[in-house]
KEVEXDREN-849671 format. One record per residue (C-alpha): residue in one letter; x, y negated, z. Coordinates in steps of 0.5 Angstrom, whole numbers, plus 2048, in hexadecimal, padded with zeros to 3 digits. Each point is the difference from the previous one (the first is absolute). Layout:
N
AXYZ;...
END
This chain:
557
X8507FD73B;X7FB8007FB;X7FB802806;X8017FA804;X8007FB7F9;X7F98047FF;X7FD7FE807;X8037F97FF;X7FD8007F9;X7FA802803;X7FF7FC806;X8027FA7FB;X7FA8027FB;X7FC800806;X8027FA803;X7FE7FC7F9;X7F9804800;X7FF7FE807;X8027F87FF;X7FB8007F9;X7FB803804;X8007FA804;X8017FC7FB;X7FA8027FD;X7FC800806;X8027F9801;X7FE7FE7F9;X7F9803800;X7FF7FD807;X8037FA7FF;X7FA7FC802;X800803807;X8067FF801;X8007F87FF;X7F9801804;X803803806;X8077FB7FF;X7FA7F9800;X7FC803806;X807801805;X8027F97FD;X7FA7FC802;X7FF804807;X8087FE801;X7FF7F97FE;X7F97FE803;X7FF804807;X7F9800802;X7FE7FE808;X7FB802804;X7F97FC800;X8017F9802;X7FA7FB802;X7FF7F97FC;X7FE7FA803;X7FD7FC7FC;X8007F8800;X7FA7FC804;X7FF7F97FF;X7FC7FA7FE;X7FE7FC7FA;X8077FC800;X7FB7F97FE;X7FB802806;X7FB8017FB;X7F9803801;X7FE8077FD;X7FB7FC7FB;X8067FB7FF;X8068047FE;X8028037F9;X7FD8077FF;X804807802;X8038037FA;X800808800;X8038037FA;X7FF808800;X8048047FB;X8008077FE;X8058037FC;X7FF8047FA;X7F8801801;X7FD8027F9;X7FA7FC7FE;X7FC807801;X801800808;X7FC7FA802;X7F8801800;X7FE7F97FF;X8008007F8;X7FC807800;X807805800;X802803806;X804806801;X7FE8077FF;X7FA7FD7FC;X7FF7FA805;X7FF805806;X8057FC804;X7FC7F9801;X8047FA802;X7FB7FC803;X8057FB804;X8047FF7FA;X7F97FF7FC;X7FE7FB805;X8057FB7FD;X7FD8007FA;X7F9800803;X8017FB805;X8047FC7FA;X8038007FA;X8038057FB;X8047FF7FA;X7FE8047FB;X8077FF7FB;X805800807;X8078017FD;X806803804;X8067FB7FF;X8048067FD;X7FF809800;X804800806;X8017FE807;X8057FC802;X7FF7FB7F9;X7F97FF802;X8027FE806;X8047FB7FF;X7FB7FD7FB;X7FB800807;X8067FD804;X8037FA7FB;X7F97FE7FC;X8048027FA;X8028057FB;X806804803;X8047FF7FA;X8007F97FF;X805802806;X8038067FE;X7FC805803;X7FE8057FB;X801807802;X7FE803807;X806801806;X802807800;X804803806;X8068047FF;X8008067FC;X7F98007FE;X8027FE7F9;X805805800;X7FB806801;X7FC7FD7FA;X8058007FB;X803808803;X7F9803801;X7FF8047FA;X7FA8017FC;X7FA802803;X7FC8057FD;X7FC7FD7FA;X8037F97FF;X8037FF7F9;X8047F9802;X8067FE803;X8027FB805;X8057FB7FE;X8057FF805;X8037F97FF;X808802802;X8027F97FF;X7FC7FD806;X8057FC805;X7FD804807;X7FD7FB804;X7FE801807;X7F9801803;X8017FC805;X8027FA7FB;X7F98027FB;X7FC7FA802;X7FC7FA800;X8057FA800;X8007FC807;X7FF7FA7FB;X7FA8027FE;X7F97FD804;X7FC805804;X7F9800801;X802800808;X8057FB7FF;X7FB7FB7FD;X7FA802805;X8057FF806;X8017F97FD;X7F87FF802;X801803807;X7FE8087FE;X804804805;X8028067FB;X800807800;X8028067FB;X7FE808803;X8028057FB;X8038017F9;X8057FA7FE;X8058027FA;X8027FA7FF;X808800802;X803801807;X8067FB800;X8037FA7FE;X7F97FD803;X7FC8047FC;X7FC804806;X7F97FD802;X8027FE807;X8057FB7FC;X7FB7FE7FA;X7FB7FC805;X7FD807804;X8007FD807;X7FF808802;X8028067FB;X7FD808802;X8048037FB;X7FF8077FC;X808802801;X7FE8067FC;X7FA8047FD;X7FE807804;X7F87FE802;X802806807;X806805800;X7FF8057FB;X7FF805806;X7FC7FC804;X7F9804803;X7FC7FB7FD;X8027FF7F9;X7FF8037FA;X8048007FA;X8008017F9;X8068017FC;X8017FF7F8;X8058057FE;X7FF7FD7F9;X8027F9802;X8087FF800;X7FE7F8804;X7FC805806;X805804801;X8057FA801;X7FB7FD804;X7FF806806;X8078017FF;X8037F8802;X7F97FD804;X7FF800807;X7FB7FE805;X8037FA802;X7FE7F8801;X8047FA803;X7FE7F9802;X8037FA7FF;X8068037FC;X801805807;X802807800;X7FC8057FC;X7FC804806;X7F98057FF;X7F97FD800;X7FB804805;X7FB8027FB;X7FE8017F8;X8047FA7FC;X7F97FD7FD;X7FD800807;X8067FE804;X8017FA7FA;X7F87FF802;X8007FF807;X8067FC800;X7FC7FC7FC;X7FA7FF804;X8057FE806;X8037FA7FB;X7F97FD7FF;X7FF801808;X8067FD801;X7FF7FA7FB;X7F87FF801;X8027F8802;X8047FE7FB;X8008017F9;X8048067FD;X8018037F9;X801808801;X8048047FB;X7FD807800;X8048047FB;X7FD807801;X8058067FD;X7FA8057FF;X7FE8027FC;X8088017FD;X803807800;X802804804;X7F8802800;X7FF801808;X7FA800803;X7FD801808;X7FE806801;X7FA7FD803;X7FE7FC7F9;X8028067FC;X7FB804804;X7FB7FC7FF;X8008007F8;X7FF809800;X7FC7FF7F9;X8067FE7FD;X8038067FD;X8067FE7FD;X8057FF806;X8047FA7FC;X7FA7FD7FF;X7FD801807;X8077FC803;X7FF7FB7FB;X7F97FF802;X802800807;X8057FB800;X7FB7FC7FD;X7FA800805;X8067FE805;X8017FA7FC;X7F97FF7FF;X7FF800808;X8067FC801;X7FE7FA7FC;X7F9801804;X804800807;X8027F97FD;X7FB7FD7FF;X7FC802806;X8067FD803;X7FE7FA7FC;X7F8800802;X802801808;X8057FB800;X7FB7FB7FD;X8047FE7FA;X7FE8047FA;X7FB7FA7FE;X8077FC7FF;X8058067FD;X8018007F9;X802808800;X8038027F9;X8008087FE;X8048027FA;X8058067FE;X8077FE7FD;X7FF8057FA;X7FC8067FE;X800808802;X8068037FF;X8008067F9;X805804805;X7FB801806;X7FD8067FB;X7F97FC801;X7FC7FF7F8;X7FB7FC802;X8047FB805;X7FF7FA7FB;X7FA8017FC;X7FD7FD7FB;X8067FD800;X8068037FB;X807800803;X804801807;X8047FC804;X8067FF7FC;X7FC7FF7FA;X7FD7F97FE;X7F98027FD;X7FB7FF805;X801806804;X8067FD803;X7FE7F9801;X7F87FF800;X800800808;X7FB7FF805;X7FF7F8802;X7FC7FF805;X8007FA804;X7FA7FD806;X7FF7F9804;X7F97FF802;X8017F8801;X8028007F9;X7FD8057FB;X7FA8047FF;X7FF807801;X8008047FB;X8037FB7FB;X8038037F9;X8067FD7FD;X8028027F8;X8067FF7FD;X807801801;X8037FF807;X807801803;X804802806;X8037F9800;X7FA7FD801;X7FE802807;X8067FB801;X7FD7FA7FE;X7FA802802;X802801808;X8047F97FF;X7F97FD7FE;X7FD803804;X8047FE806;X8017F97FE;X8088017FE;X8037FD7F9;X8038057FB;X8087FF7FF;X8017FA7FB;X8078027FF;X7FF8067FB;X7FB8037FB;X7FA804805;X7FC8047FC;X7FA801805;X7FA7FC800;X7FB7FF805;X7FA8057FF;X7FB7FD805;X7FD7FC7FB;X7FE8067FC;X7FE804806;X7FB7FA802;X7FD7FF7F9;X8047F8800;X8048037FA;X7FE8027FA;X8038057FA;X805805802;X8067FF805;X8068027FA;X8008007F9;X807803800;X804806804;X8068037FF;X805806803;X8068027FF;X805806803;X8058027FB;X7FD8037FA;X7F9800802;X7FD7F87FF;X7F97FE800;X7FC7F97FD;X7F87FF802;X7FE7FB7FC;X7F97FE7FF;X7FD807800;X8068037FD;X804804802;X8088027FE;X804806802;X8078017FE;X804805802;X8078017FD;X803805801;X7FC8047FC;X7FF7FA7FB;X7F8800800;X7FB7FA801;X7F9800803;X7FA7FB7FE;X7F9801804;X7FB7FB7FF;X7FE800809;X7F97FD7FF;X7FD8057FB;X806806803;X801800807;X803807800;X8057FF7FB;X7FE8057FC;X8007FD7F8;X8077FD7FF;X7FF7FA7FA;X8077FE7FF;X8008037F9;X7F97FD7FF;X8017F9803;X8077FE7FE;X7FF7F9800;X7FE801807;X806805802;X8057FA7FE;X7FC7FB803;X801803806;X807803800;X8017F97FE;X7FD7FD806;X805806804;X8067FE7FD;X7FE7F9804;X7FF802806;X806805800;X8057F97FE;X7FD7FD807;X803806804;X806801803;X8048067FF;X800806806;X8037FF806;X8028077FF;X8008057FB;X7FC8057FE;X802807802;X7FC8057FC;X7FA8007FA;X7FB805802;X7FB8037FB;X7F87FF802;X7FB8047FD;X7FA7FB800;X7FB805800;X802806804;X802801808;X806803801;X7FD807801;X7FE8007F9;X8068017FA;X8017FC7FB;X7FE8017F9;X8047FE7FA;X7FA7FB7FE;X7FF7FD807;X8017F8801;X8057FE804;X8047FA802;X8077FF804;X8007FD806;X8077FC802;X802800807;
END
């Protein structure tokens, strides 16, 4: 009996030990477990079929106008997370300027560069909401970026990375909203809807991120045709023609690799695999759209995913940059090379079809480069990153060309905003702006042609939960609460935000604080709640450890 009891006790102890060990492993690897479950759920929910050929609609001008009598075609090219220092047009460029961007640069050389161009937000979706609506997204509650299931939970579960001194704040009481239901309400009048009313054929290619249900999908929001980015791999991870760079120090990157597929869909149809590297695929389809619509006015919204993570390049582009030793930088540079080549192909298609002289082309980025890619020079000379309202997060390339109206090499100083592209396109097309709601954008053509003097905007505002900013008459107020910090900068004397004057200029601080409060009083409550507030080191990318005296903000999403 004693022996049997001892064996039973030993067996029980062994079971407890095994369960404890399994529990410990599960706890330590809970992030990996979440990632695996997310990946399984995504693949089950969205099966991806084989490649489908897109046959783009063709047609003629519905009013029978000759090419010179039609309103201009409008092409809006949007990059994703493009750092200010990624282009050579302003004297910068990846790897010390050794990766030229001649095609993007040519838009500035042949048209206008707005040197103080601002994104509508420091993350992607709110910027897109302003581009498509012509208004502050916060006017209709679009304050936070929609995120897929599991992404914010992962950020909350991720153990503190080595060198991080501040914790993510998880808003436990936030009521979850389905990813597909987070978006721009169908009641907003999109730029596509406005231009369709002027007889334009409207086409969307690439990222949308403004909702997929309840009338919020692009083909429900005024686009006649929509080739949607159904997921975010540029090529399958194991494709022989791809070179990958994974950032193990970044929980967002780990989520993307686990959850994303290589997929597109057309007009709300089933997902399918593109036939080539994603940036090149979108470019090829954009060229076909131009060819299909050369006989009628069209609006093409080409919303590239590049150079957003996951960092993936074609082997050909990667091998062309053998002078770059840092693998991560080389992959990013190769992605920039592909993006610039794609812009060149779009411009060439306009010229080849004799459309370039009377097409208004915009180029910009939804926000600045991210700290989590581990490339410290991506936004230089500006401080901050994506997810901060410092200049690195919102000061973006803002270029346009329209040879029929804009002289080559024009430069316009003074703040301009993403929602101005809406108003400028509307004016070029002869469309009246909506008059049943507050519109925030202004027509930039008079500034680009020299017909208007002064600065386009005396005051601009930004808001994303904990982080808020006012830019008024050359003074900029940045607020982050938590940690309960304010910064005040004289942007005319200090455009890279090096010297905080909040203590020295209390009257100016009070003036901008009051203006920010007045702006906030006009905005709508968020359509969905913030799930987390994340600490972002203003001056260090994610590969560098925090120091106790580092300056940082909290970004709510």
